[in-house]
C-alpha positions in Angstrom: 13.3 -1.0 -17.6 14.0 -4.5 -19.0 16.1 -5.8 -15.9 14.8 -5.4 -12.4 17.5 -5.9 -9.5 16.0 -7.5 -6.5 18.1 -5.4 -4.0 16.7 -2.2 -5.6 13.0 -3.0 -4.9 11.2 -1.4 -2.1 10.0 -3.9 0.6 6.4 -3.1 1.5 5.0 -4.2 4.8 1.4 -5.8 4.1 -0.9 -4.0 6.8 -4.4 -4.9 6.6 -7.0 -6.8 8.6 -6.3 -10.6 8.7 -2.4 -10.1 7.9 0.4 -11.2 9.9 4.2 -11.2 9.2 3.9 -10.4 5.4 5.9 -8.3 2.9 5.7 -7.6 -0.8 7.9 -6.4 -3.7 6.6 -5.4 -6.9 9.1 -5.9 -9.6 6.7 -5.6 -12.8 3.4 -3.8 -13.0 1.8 -0.8 -14.8 4.6 1.5 -13.4 7.1 -0.4 -15.4 4.7 -0.7 -18.7 3.0 -3.7 -18.0 -0.7 -2.5 -18.6 -2.7 -5.7 -18.0 -1.1 -7.4 -14.9 1.3 -7.0 -11.7 3.9 -9.4 -10.6 4.4 -9.2 -6.9 6.7 -11.2 -4.7 5.4 -12.0 -1.3 7.3 -13.2 1.7 5.5 -14.6 4.6 7.4 -15.1 7.9 7.1 -18.0 10.0 3.6 -18.0 11.9 2.3 -15.4 9.0 -0.5 -15.4 6.9 -2.5 -13.4 4.3 -6.2 -12.6 4.7 -8.9 -15.3 4.2 -10.7 -13.5 1.2 -12.1 -13.8 -2.3 -12.4 -11.4 -5.1 -13.5 -11.5 -9.0 -9.9 -12.1 -10.3 -7.6 -14.9 -10.6 -3.8 -15.3 -9.2 -1.1 -17.5 -10.9 1.4 -18.5 -8.4 5.0 -19.8 -8.3 6.8 -20.7 -5.2 10.4 -19.3 -5.1 11.5 -20.6 -1.7 10.5 -22.3 1.5 7.0 -23.9 2.1 3.6 -22.9 3.1 0.0 -23.7 3.0 -2.6 -22.4 0.6 -6.4 -22.8 1.5 -8.7 -22.9 -1.4 -12.6 -23.1 -0.5 -11.8 -24.8 2.9 -9.3 -27.4 1.4 -5.7 -26.8 2.6 -2.8 -27.6 0.3 0.9 -27.9 1.0 2.9 -25.9 -1.6 6.9 -25.7 -1.5 9.8 -24.4 -3.6 9.4 -24.9 -7.3 5.4 -25.6 -7.2 2.8 -23.5 -8.8 -0.6 -22.6 -7.9 -3.7 -21.2 -9.5 -6.3 -19.4 -7.6 -9.5 -19.2 -9.6 -11.8 -16.1 -9.3 -14.4 -16.1 -6.7 -12.6 -18.5 -4.5 -12.0 -18.1 -1.0 -8.1 -18.5 -0.3 -5.5 -17.9 2.2 -1.5 -18.3 2.1 0.0 -19.2 5.4 3.5 -20.3 6.8 3.3 -22.5 10.0 6.9 -23.3 9.4 10.3 -22.1 10.6 11.5 -20.6 7.6 10.3 -17.6 5.4 8.1 -18.6 2.7 8.3 -16.7 -0.8 6.2 -16.6 -3.7 5.3 -14.8 -6.9 2.0 -13.9 -7.5 0.5 -12.5 -10.7 -2.9 -10.7 -10.8 -4.5 -8.3 -13.1 -3.8 -4.8 -12.4 -7.0 -4.2 -10.7 -6.0 -6.8 -8.0 -3.0 -4.8 -7.2 -4.4 -1.8 -4.9 
């Protein structure tokens, strides 16, 4: 499928320890024929966050809208619309949204990172 319509994607509530107010959509991945990687779109609502964790794969991120924080190895970075961020493998990281509007970003990971 060469064109994916945003309004046709399933919104998945992310439910795991250390997560608050996060949803994701998966426009492109193995199911769509991309064998190596998965493109995910996360939305973190006000006051929300992803788990603080690390793993042996990288993330490539692009901020779509809003603003938020990215913690990398204990250092907090503000990110906002149109910014890019790279999370190296084996780096403790966490995205959070301490602001009043939704924070949305694209996250591309190797397929083993989408479980």
